[in-house]
N, C-alpha and C positions, 0 to 999 in steps of 0.2 A: 589456405585455408579454405574451409566450406561455408558455404552459404547457409544462412539460420532463417528460419520464418516461421511464423505464429500460426496454429492450424487450429487451435481449439481455447476456448474461452469461457471460465465459468467464475462467478461473482455471487457473492452475499455480502450487503453494506446495509446502512439505515435506510437507504432510498429505494433498495430493490432487494427483493431476496432473489435475483438469478441475473444472469448475464443482460438479456433483453429487458427487464424492467428497470435496472441500473441505467443501461445506456438512455432509454425514454426518458428517465429523471433527470439524469445529467443535462439533456441537451433543454428540457424544461425547467430547469434552474430550480428543483425543488430541494426543501431543505428537510433531514431527517432529525432534528434536533426537537428535544420534548422535554418535561422533567422526568427523572428518573422514575421508574416503576418497579424494578427489580427488587429494590430495599427502601427502608425509609431513609431518607437522604437528609431531612430535614435540621442534625447535627452538624452538616458542612457549610460552608460557606458558599459552595458551589452544589447545587443540587438539579443540575440539568446535564444531559448527554444526549448521544446520539445512538440509542440502542437501535437493534433489530426489530422490526416489527412484525406482528403474528407470526414469530418463530415458535414452534413446538418441535422438539426433538424427536417425539415419538411419531412423527411424519417421514422420519428419515431414518431411525435405527430404531432396534428393539430395545425393550426396555433395562435389559441385562446389560448390553453395548452401551446403553446410556450411562449406568453407575460407572462402566470403566473408563470411560471418555471424557475428558476436561471440554468446556464447551472450544477451546481453541481449537483441539483436534477432530471435534466433529464438525465445526467451519471448513476445517481443511480436507476431509473427507468430502463433505457434500461439494465445495467448487472443486474437486479434483474430477468429482464423477460427472460433474456437468460439462467441463473440460474436456475430458475423455471421450464422451457421449457425442460432443459438437465437433470432437476430430473427425470420427468415423473409424479411429483406428481399432484394427483388427487384431486382439492380442496374440490370437491363434497362429497370426502370419507375420508376429514381429518378433525379430532376436533379443528374446528378453534380457540377455548379457549386456546387450548395447542399449539399454532402455533404464534411465534411471530418476531421480528425485532430489531436488535441492529446493529445500525448503526453508521460510524464514519465521521467525517470530521473536521480537524483542524481550518478551516477557515469559510464555509458556503457561504452564497450567496454573495460572495466579487463583482462579478461583477455587480450585483442587487445594493449594498451599493455604489460603485463608480459611475455607470450610473446615480440612481437615484437622488443622492445629489449634482451631478454636476447639474442635470435637474433643479431643485429645487433652486440653489444658484445663477444659471445663469440667471432662468427667471425674468422679469420685475416683481415688486409689493411682495406683501408677499409670502414665498415660500410655492409651493404647492407640496405635496408629494402623489405618488402613493398610495391607498389603499392596494395595493399588496406588497408594500416596507417590512414591516415587514415579513409575511408569507412568503418570497420571500429569505430572508435574514438567517432566522434563521436555526441555522446548525439541528436542532431536525425535521426538516420541510420533509426533506428526507426520515427518517423511518416512517414517518407520510403517506407520499404519498404512500408508498411501502403496508404498511399495509391497506389503504385503497382500493389500489387495489385488493387485493386477501383476504381482508375479514380477516386478520389474527388479532385476539383479544387479544391475549398474549400479552405477556411485549412488550414494544415498547418504543425506546428513542435512544438518542444519545448519542458518546462519544467524548468528545473534548480534546484531550491530544497533537496538535502539531502534530506533524509528527508520534506519536504514535498512533494516533486516532482509525485508523481501527482495527489494530493490538489487541488495547486494546476491540473494539468491538467483534473480533473473540473470545477472551477469556472470555469476559462476556457472548457470547451465548453459549460457549463451556460448562462452569460451570452452566447455565440455565439449559441445558438437561441433565448433568451428574449428578445434582443433583435432577431430575426427575419432575421437573416443567413444562417440555414442552418436545414436539416431535420433531418438527419442527422449525429450527430457518434459518431467513435469514440475513446475515451478512456480512459485508465489510466496504467499504468506497467511497468515491468520492470526489474529487477537481477540483478546475476551478480557478486558482488564476494566470493564465497569463493575467494580466492585465496592465495596466499604475501603479496603486497603486502596484500590485503585483511585477512587477519587479523594478520597482522605491525605494521602502521600501526594500526589499532585498539588492537590489544593493547598496543602500546608507548604509547597513550593511555590504559591502565588503565580501559577502556570496557567490555571483554566479561568474562562471567562465566570464571572460571578454575574450575570445579567439573568435570573433567574426568572425576572417578570417579563422575560420576551425570549425563551428558547431559541426560536424560529430565527430571530437575527442576532443570534449572540455570538459566531462566528463570524467575523467581518475582518479578512483579511485585507492590508493597503485601507483600511478606513481611519481615520485618526482618533476614532473613539474605542477602536479593538483592546481588548483589556484581557486577553489570553487564548488558550484555544479551547474546544470541544472534545471531550474524549468520546472515540466512536468507538465499534466495535465490526468484524464479521472477517472478509477476506477474498481473495482474489488469485485465479490459477490462469497460466498460459501453458498450452502445451508449445514447446518448441519442436522443430524438427528440420534436419538436415532437409535443404533443399531439392536436391533429386530424389533424397527419398519420399518428400511429399508429392513431386511432381510424379514419381513414378506409380503412386496409388491414386491419382487424380483429386488430391486434397484441396478443398478450399483454404485459401491462404488470405489469411488478415492483413499481414504486414512484414517485413523484415526487419531482424534486427541486427544493426549496423555498426553498432559501437557502445563500448561502457567505458566507464572511469572510477576510480576510487583513491580518496584523498584524507587525509586526516587536518583538522584546522591546528592541532595542538596548540590549543588556546585556554580553555576552561571546561570546567565539567558538563554544563547545562548549557551556557551562554555561545552563541557562535562568535566567531573573529568578526569584530566591529565594521571590518571593511571588505567582509565577504572574501577574505583570503583563500580560505579551503575550497569554498563555491566556485569563486572565478578558477582554480586550479583542475577541479574534477570538471568542469564544462570544457575547458579548452582540452583535457585530457580525451575527453570522449569523443568530442569532436576531430581529434587526430586520430584517434583510433578508429574512428567511421571513416577516415579519406574523403570529407566532405568538406567544402569551405564555410564560414559561418554565415555566411548569407544564404547559404542554403535552407538553413533551419527557418520554418514557419511559426511554429509555436512551441512554446515552452509549459507544461504543466508543473509550475512552482510548489515549493515544499510549503511555502504560505500557511503558515499554522496562524495568523494573527494575534503573534505577540507582539509586543511593542519593538524589541530588537530584531528579531528575528527578520520580519518582512523586510526592513531597512537593510540589512548586512546583506540579504539576496539581491536586491534590488540593485545595491552598486555592484554586486559581483555581476549581474548581467550588463550592466553599463560598461562595465571594467571589457567584458569577454566581447562583446558586439559592436561596441561603437556606435557610430550614426544607423546601424541596421536594427537597432533595439528598438527603435521606432516603426520599423515596417514590421515587427514580431505580434503576432498574439499571445498574451502570458495569462493564466488563469491560475485560480487556486481551489481546487475540488473539494477542498477541505470546507470551503463555505456552506458547501451542502453534506458532507458525509461526516463531519467530523474527522478528528484524528483518528486514524486508525493504527495509529503506532507500528508495530513491525510488519502490521499489512498494508502500511500506508502506500509503499512502494509499488505494490502489486495492482492495486484497484485503483490509481494514478496511471498507472503502464496502461492499463485498460482503457483509461479516458483518453489516454494518447493516440490507441489503436480506433477509438470510435469516429475520433476527430479528423481521423487520416479517412475512415470510411465514410463519413456522413459529409464530409467538407463541410465541417460545421465546428466551431470550438467552443466547447461548453463554459459557462460563464464563472466567473466570480461574484456570487449573491452576495446581498447585506452592504453594498457601499452606499452610503448615505452621505458622507462629509470627507472631502480629499484630505489628504495630510500634506502639509505644505514641505514636509523633508522629503517627499517623493516627485520626481520628475512627472510634472502631466502630461507630456508628451508619448509616454509610455501608454501603450493601448493593454489597459487589465483586464479586457472583456467584462467591465462591470454589467451586472444584473440581468444581462440578456445573451443567449449563446449568439455568434455572430457567423453569417457565412463566410466562407473562405477555403479556397483549394489547400490544402495541407500537406505535402509531400514528403514532410519530414517535421517530425515532434521528439522534444526533447523532453525527457521526466527528470527532476531532480527530488531527491529525499536525500534528507540530513538526520542525525542523531545525537542524543546525550554522548557527551565523550569526544565529539568532534569528527562523527564519520559522516563521511559524505558519498554520496553514490549518484552518477546519473548513467541512464539508458538511453539511447536512441535509436527510434523506428523509422521506419520509411516505407513508403507507397509501393508496390509490387504491380 
């Protein structure tokens, strides 16, 4: 097996529109939540979300291209460009047949679907649809655009597994490189689901927080008063590269990817297994794949969505997997800051793991006010303030509707 390392990072999130600002905000414990500004949300029980701040597509794209790119594809191209620039890869010196893109999005072009169907059905006469409707909404179009931009002719596809989508994408890209099938992979995910239909649909499921009077503290993972997640948007990108390939060109290396796992709860359409069965199995699978001991893990960036059932189930799984070592771990949910980026969550949270490794500092779980008596008080959830700690091994969990579970493990190099 080949070794696989991270040589470039890109991010656009509700707490930072590039990797550096995201990194800084993570460690400062900033909230990206506010009242929804993109449309009138007063008709919904949930009127808050974690939108991107000061985002203007015209700063990145020609107007003609904006009309042909759903926001999720815009975010994908932006973070891929940042990551590629960060990596220092010269595409003219790269074997483009051994460079690929695997990208995750849980929904794809949600805004396009909503807008075009509304326009078509409300217009007089027979419905007229844009010729760009299908190419803009399909989830695989984002990696297609990225590959066309850089001329990457290797593997190219999308992973769609709800909130686990970009974590599955990273795992698949990791496998592709370690099996020797490619040298460089652009991977990660993007999502843009803060729309009327997105808020309306999740709100109807009673999945979202309704703390409209205090958006900044609405996402409260592991707090007794948590009442649902906060919808976020954006994207994250990693450049994965074969270690010897990276070393030969003198690349900066952020971390090594050492293991991954994927399981299913096989339990319920939206609820997690109450005992965290699938979560337990996926963490054990990833640890075995990495060839490390459970006691080697220092930090877990948990799925931690701030839902009553999910936070309990994941905590039970951690206790089953790590036993007494559970109390030596730092655990945090960065969704408390960014909201839940759905299919992009795994990517931006993998980046949070890499930040912890490189900064020797664990980002916090903010918005903790009251302990939940159902949670073991001996677990260090890294509440409210970042904690200094040597992080040699970090584990990222992401779980999705449909019972999809994914874990990726990173190591200091």
